[in-house]
C-alpha positions in Angstrom: 29.7 18.3 63.9 28.7 19.0 60.3 28.8 22.7 61.0 32.3 22.6 62.4 33.4 20.5 59.4 32.0 23.0 57.0 33.6 25.9 58.8 37.0 24.2 58.3 36.2 23.7 54.6 36.4 19.9 54.8 34.4 17.5 52.8 33.3 14.3 54.5 36.0 12.5 52.6 38.7 14.9 53.6 37.8 14.7 57.3 37.6 10.9 57.1 41.1 10.8 55.6 42.4 13.0 58.4 40.7 11.0 61.1 41.4 7.6 59.6 37.8 6.4 59.1 35.6 6.0 56.0 33.6 8.9 54.6 30.4 6.8 55.2 31.3 6.7 58.9 31.5 10.5 59.0 28.1 10.7 57.4 26.6 8.3 59.9 28.1 10.2 62.8 26.7 13.5 61.4 23.3 12.0 61.0 23.3 10.5 64.5 23.2 7.0 63.1 26.5 6.1 64.8 28.2 7.1 67.9 32.0 7.4 67.5 34.4 5.6 69.9 36.2 7.9 72.3 39.3 7.5 70.2 37.6 8.6 67.0 35.7 11.4 68.8 39.1 12.7 70.1 40.6 12.6 66.6 37.5 14.4 65.1 37.8 17.1 67.8 41.4 17.6 67.0 40.8 17.8 63.3 38.0 20.2 63.8 39.9 22.4 66.2 37.8 21.9 69.3 37.2 19.6 72.2 35.0 16.5 72.3 32.5 18.5 74.3 32.6 21.3 71.7 31.8 18.8 68.9 29.4 16.4 70.5 27.5 18.1 73.3 24.5 20.2 72.6 25.0 24.0 73.1 21.5 24.8 74.2 21.0 26.1 77.7 18.5 24.3 79.9 15.4 26.2 80.8 14.0 25.9 84.3 10.4 25.0 84.6 9.2 27.3 87.3 6.0 25.3 87.9 7.7 22.1 89.1 11.4 23.0 89.5 12.5 20.6 86.8 14.9 21.4 84.0 13.7 21.2 80.4 16.0 20.4 77.5 
């Protein structure tokens, strides 16, 4: 999320104002110390110009483990 925030040119404080939360909440979400409610996640996604999936889901592609058929993340 931090990367998207910086691309938009927002400080934590500015994003917090747009979304309606405290700047400390933004910091905790970025550090993985807090999980936003769905309502806040949707507001963050809108403010950052993406979807909830774009903002909060990892973008790495799973790699298949050919030895045992499992998927590594």
